[in-house]
DOTIZA-434296 format. One record per residue: residue number from 1; residue in three letters; x, y, z of N, C-alpha, C in turn. Coordinates in nm, 4 decimals, padded with zeros to 6 digits. Layout:
N
   resi   resn        n_x        n_y        n_z       ca_x       ca_y       ca_z        c_x        c_y        c_z
    NUM    ALA          X          Y          Z          X          Y          Z          X          Y          Z
...
This chain:
103
   resi   resn        n_x        n_y        n_z       ca_x       ca_y       ca_z        c_x        c_y        c_z
      1    MET   -00.8313   -00.4252    03.3869   -00.7484   -00.3237    03.4476   -00.8161   -00.1872    03.4283
      2    SER   -00.8470   -00.1223    03.5356   -00.9125    00.0067    03.5312   -00.8081    00.1170    03.5479
      3    SER   -00.8297    00.2248    03.4791   -00.7376    00.3374    03.4834   -00.8159    00.4643    03.5129
      4    ARG   -00.7516    00.5562    03.5815   -00.8191    00.6838    03.6042   -00.8408    00.7566    03.4721
      5    LEU   -00.7673    00.7187    03.3696   -00.7879    00.7773    03.2376   -00.9219    00.7352    03.1778
      6    ASP   -00.9772    00.6243    03.2266   -01.1091    00.5810    03.1795   -01.2177    00.6818    03.2156
      7    GLN   -01.1923    00.7648    03.3138   -01.2902    00.8651    03.3554   -01.2956    00.9828    03.2583
      8    ILE   -01.1956    00.9949    03.1754   -01.1924    01.1040    03.0775   -01.2755    01.0625    02.9566
      9    THR   -01.3738    01.1445    02.9243   -01.4615    01.1119    02.8112   -01.4516    01.2141    02.6982
     10    ASP   -01.3798    01.3218    02.7206   -01.3718    01.4294    02.6214   -01.2355    01.4345    02.5522
     11    TRP   -01.1875    01.3205    02.5065   -01.0557    01.3137    02.4439   -01.0453    01.4042    02.3225
     12    ARG   -01.1513    01.4128    02.2431   -01.1455    01.4986    02.1227   -01.1274    01.6445    02.1595
     13    ASP   -01.2037    01.6913    02.2579   -01.1900    01.8305    02.3014   -01.0525    01.8544    02.3627
     14    ARG   -01.0066    01.7610    02.4424   -00.8757    01.7753    02.5062   -00.7640    01.7781    02.4030
     15    SER   -00.7760    01.6941    02.2997   -00.6704    01.6925    02.1983   -00.6669    01.8247    02.1222
     16    GLU   -00.7830    01.8835    02.0983   -00.7872    02.0143    02.0323   -00.7233    02.1203    02.1214
     17    ARG   -00.7567    02.1196    02.2497   -00.6990    02.2174    02.3424   -00.5475    02.1982    02.3560
     18    ALA   -00.5005    02.0751    02.3364   -00.3568    02.0458    02.3449   -00.2849    02.0774    02.2143
     19    GLY   -00.3562    02.1312    02.1180   -00.2942    02.1629    01.9896   -00.2501    02.0376    01.9160
     20    TYR   -00.3169    01.9258    01.9455   -00.2879    01.7959    01.8835   -00.1445    01.7517    01.9101
     21    ARG   -00.0948    01.7851    02.0288    00.0399    01.7442    02.0709    00.0265    01.6421    02.1834
     22    VAL    00.0891    01.5277    02.1642    00.0786    01.4171    02.2590    00.1315    01.4573    02.3964
     23    GLY    00.2434    01.5259    02.4004    00.3023    01.5653    02.5283    00.2105    01.6545    02.6095
     24    ILE    00.1482    01.7493    02.5426    00.0571    01.8408    02.6125   -00.0689    01.7663    02.6557
     25    LEU   -00.1183    01.6766    02.5714   -00.2356    01.5967    02.6072   -00.2074    01.5126    02.7312
     26    ALA   -00.0894    01.4522    02.7361   -00.0506    01.3722    02.8522   -00.0435    01.4593    02.9766
     27    GLU    00.0164    01.5749    02.9618    00.0287    01.6683    03.0743   -00.1094    01.7083    03.1267
     28    GLN   -00.2013    01.7381    03.0352   -00.3370    01.7746    03.0751   -00.4077    01.6608    03.1490
     29    ALA   -00.3760    01.5380    03.1092   -00.4386    01.4213    03.1719   -00.3672    01.3808    03.3009
     30    GLY   -00.2526    01.4422    03.3272   -00.1799    01.4138    03.4497   -00.1011    01.2843    03.4475
     31    VAL   -00.0550    01.2457    03.3267    00.0239    01.1234    03.3123    00.1444    01.1514    03.2239
     32    THR    00.2351    01.0564    03.2165    00.3495    01.0699    03.1272    00.3061    01.0338    02.9847
     33    GLU    00.3864    01.0741    02.8875    00.3570    01.0378    02.7484    00.3529    00.8855    02.7331
     34    ARG    00.4437    00.8182    02.7995    00.4486    00.6717    02.7900    00.3201    00.6095    02.8434
     35    GLN    00.2715    00.6602    02.9561    00.1466    00.6082    03.0116    00.0305    00.6343    02.9154
     36    LEU    00.0295    00.7530    02.8572   -00.0773    00.7865    02.7636   -00.0722    00.6972    02.6405
     37    ARG    00.0476    00.6721    02.5882    00.0609    00.5836    02.4714    00.0105    00.4431    02.5030
     38    ARG    00.0487    00.3908    02.6194    00.0014    00.2571    02.6574   -00.1497    00.2543    02.6714
     39    TYR   -00.2052    00.3572    02.7340   -00.3498    00.3633    02.7526   -00.4217    00.3677    02.6178
     40    PHE   -00.3764    00.4539    02.5277   -00.4415    00.4669    02.3976   -00.4328    00.3374    02.3173
     41    ARG   -00.3189    00.2712    02.3233   -00.3062    00.1431    02.2509   -00.4062    00.0416    02.3044
     42    ALA   -00.4215    00.0369    02.4358   -00.5146   -00.0582    02.4970   -00.6599   -00.0186    02.4718
     43    LYS   -00.6906    00.1090    02.4831   -00.8289    00.1571    02.4742   -00.8768    00.1741    02.3303
     44    PHE   -00.7937    00.2338    02.2457   -00.8353    00.2693    02.1103   -00.7659    00.1886    02.0004
     45    GLY   -00.6635    00.1124    02.0375   -00.5943    00.0300    01.9400   -00.4906    00.1035    01.8560
     46    HIS   -00.4641    00.2275    01.8912   -00.3684    00.3091    01.8158   -00.2922    00.3998    01.9112
     47    SER   -00.1861    00.4571    01.8596   -00.1125    00.5575    01.9374   -00.1983    00.6837    01.9488
     48    PRO   -00.1722    00.7678    02.0482   -00.2479    00.8921    02.0580   -00.2309    00.9800    01.9339
     49    HIS   -00.1105    00.9828    01.8786   -00.0862    01.0634    01.7587   -00.1715    01.0163    01.6419
     50    PHE   -00.1736    00.8864    01.6170   -00.2547    00.8321    01.5076   -00.4027    00.8593    01.5328
     51    TRP   -00.4465    00.8389    01.6562   -00.5869    00.8608    01.6919   -00.6266    01.0060    01.6661
     52    MET   -00.5423    01.1000    01.7099   -00.5733    01.2415    01.6894   -00.5731    01.2774    01.5414
     53    THR   -00.4750    01.2263    01.4679   -00.4668    01.2555    01.3244   -00.5876    01.2015    01.2504
     54    SER   -00.6300    01.0803    01.2803   -00.7459    01.0234    01.2110   -00.8724    01.1019    01.2429
     55    ASN   -00.8863    01.1497    01.3649   -01.0022    01.2323    01.3994   -01.0001    01.3643    01.3237
     56    ARG   -00.8834    01.4257    01.3154   -00.8709    01.5520    01.2425   -00.9011    01.5329    01.0942
     57    LEU   -00.8522    01.4244    01.0365   -00.8767    01.3989    00.8951   -01.0238    01.3709    00.8688
     58    ASN   -01.0899    01.3090    00.9639   -01.2329    01.2856    00.9504   -01.3093    01.4185    00.9513
     59    ILE   -01.2668    01.5104    01.0356   -01.3278    01.6435    01.0389   -01.3103    01.7109    00.9022
     60    VAL   -01.1899    01.7028    00.8478   -01.1626    01.7629    00.7169   -01.2515    01.7000    00.6096
     61    ARG   -01.2604    01.5686    00.6107   -01.3434    01.4983    00.5116   -01.4886    01.5460    00.5184
     62    GLN   -01.5402    01.5596    00.6397   -01.6779    01.6065    00.6560   -01.6948    01.7503    00.6076
     63    LEU   -01.5979    01.8343    00.6370   -01.6050    01.9738    00.5919   -01.5991    01.9830    00.4400
     64    LEU   -01.5128    01.9037    00.3792   -01.5014    01.9049    00.2331   -01.6307    01.8564    00.1683
     65    ALA   -01.6957    01.7608    00.2323   -01.8219    01.7079    00.1792   -01.9323    01.8134    00.1803
     66    THR   -01.9188    01.9139    00.2669   -02.0187    02.0211    00.2721   -01.9800    02.1400    00.1850
     67    GLY   -01.8696    02.1268    00.1094   -01.8306    02.2306    00.0161   -01.7263    02.3294    00.0667
     68    ARG   -01.6743    02.3068    00.1854   -01.5711    02.3977    00.2381   -01.4437    02.3832    00.1554
     69    LEU   -01.3677    02.4895    00.1459   -01.2401    02.4878    00.0753   -01.1375    02.4078    00.1553
     70    VAL   -01.0388    02.3524    00.0865   -00.9357    02.2719    00.1520   -00.8624    02.3556    00.2563
     71    LYS   -00.8256    02.4761    00.2206   -00.7527    02.5628    00.3129   -00.8355    02.5911    00.4381
     72    GLU   -00.9619    02.6155    00.4206   -01.0530    02.6429    00.5313   -01.0685    02.5198    00.6209
     73    ALA   -01.0837    02.4038    00.5590   -01.0979    02.2790    00.6345   -00.9705    02.2486    00.7129
     74    ALA   -00.8566    02.2745    00.6513   -00.7285    02.2512    00.7188   -00.7180    02.3375    00.8439
     75    PHE   -00.7507    02.4639    00.8316   -00.7444    02.5555    00.9452   -00.8414    02.5119    01.0552
     76    THR   -00.9632    02.4777    01.0186   -01.0653    02.4368    01.1158   -01.0231    02.3128    01.1921
     77    ALA   -00.9553    02.2202    01.1248   -00.9127    02.0950    01.1885   -00.7782    02.1082    01.2597
     78    GLY   -00.7220    02.2279    01.2609   -00.6000    02.2506    01.3371   -00.4701    02.2233    01.2648
     79    PHE   -00.4747    02.2105    01.1332   -00.3515    02.1938    01.0573   -00.2940    02.3323    01.0314
     80    ARG   -00.1700    02.3528    01.0687   -00.1080    02.4842    01.0516   -00.0737    02.5131    00.9069
     81    GLN   -00.0441    02.4065    00.8321   -00.0089    02.4238    00.6912   -00.0934    02.3299    00.6063
     82    GLN   -00.1466    02.3835    00.4994   -00.2301    02.3046    00.4102   -00.1526    02.1876    00.3504
     83    GLY   -00.0234    02.2079    00.3237    00.0584    02.1004    00.2667    00.0674    01.9801    00.3600
     84    ASN    00.0745    02.0051    00.4895    00.0779    01.8959    00.5858   -00.0537    01.8190    00.5836
     85    LEU   -00.1642    01.8910    00.5766   -00.2943    01.8253    00.5662   -00.2995    01.7387    00.4406
     86    THR   -00.2568    01.7951    00.3291   -00.2633    01.7224    00.2027   -00.1843    01.5924    00.2088
     87    ARG   -00.0632    01.5973    00.2643    00.0192    01.4755    00.2770   -00.0487    01.3722    00.3664
     88    GLN   -00.0968    01.4162    00.4811   -00.1623    01.3247    00.5744   -00.2899    01.2664    00.5141
     89    PHE   -00.3663    01.3501    00.4471   -00.4930    01.3078    00.3873   -00.4695    01.2015    00.2805
     90    LYS   -00.3722    01.2271    00.1926   -00.3406    01.1296    00.0866   -00.2941    00.9973    00.1455
     91    LYS   -00.2134    01.0051    00.2480   -00.1626    00.8844    00.3127   -00.2766    00.8034    00.3759
     92    TYR   -00.3707    00.8712    00.4367   -00.4792    00.8056    00.5104   -00.5913    00.7580    00.4184
     93    TYR   -00.6364    00.8451    00.3258   -00.7521    00.8138    00.2407   -00.7153    00.7693    00.0992
     94    LYS   -00.5885    00.7818    00.0613   -00.5388    00.7422   -00.0712   -00.5938    00.8289   -00.1847
     95    VAL   -00.6450    00.9459   -00.1509   -00.6876    01.0456   -00.2499   -00.6516    01.1829   -00.1945
     96    SER   -00.6457    01.2811   -00.2817   -00.6153    01.4164   -00.2350   -00.7417    01.4806   -00.1781
     97    PRO   -00.7264    01.5729   -00.0853   -00.8445    01.6407   -00.0320   -00.9167    01.7216   -00.1399
     98    ARG   -00.8414    01.7734   -00.2354   -00.9030    01.8505   -00.3436   -00.9984    01.7635   -00.4266
     99    SER   -00.9655    01.6360   -00.4414   -01.0534    01.5474   -00.5203   -01.1894    01.5318   -00.4516
    100    LEU   -01.1937    01.5378   -00.3195   -01.3229    01.5312   -00.2493   -01.3967    01.6640   -00.2611
    101    HIS   -01.3218    01.7725   -00.2577   -01.3831    01.9049   -00.2668   -01.4456    01.9253   -00.4047
    102    ASP   -01.3845    01.8692   -00.5078   -01.4293    01.8915   -00.6454   -01.5485    01.8044   -00.6850
    103    LEU   -01.5909    01.7139   -00.5960   -01.7024    01.6246   -00.6317   -01.8341    01.6974   -00.6473
């Protein structure tokens, strides 16, 4: 099954421009949220929200590995509050972001 969404190759850039909001991402792609969720599950194996969050957390992990501060990494990856990043990071990686920064 081919979808016009298959023509989109810049999902990471689009998700950043959408402020990591599924509704805005769907709107930018010209589909409903439901269509976008179905597409992401089929294409990436996850919901768009999970996919965007895991990409953002990966960005944070890479920034922390280069010595960036947690607050700085959170801002760069689009987290409005450092506490939200910390909760998401612990849930995903099972360690605090500060523990990676302190290595």
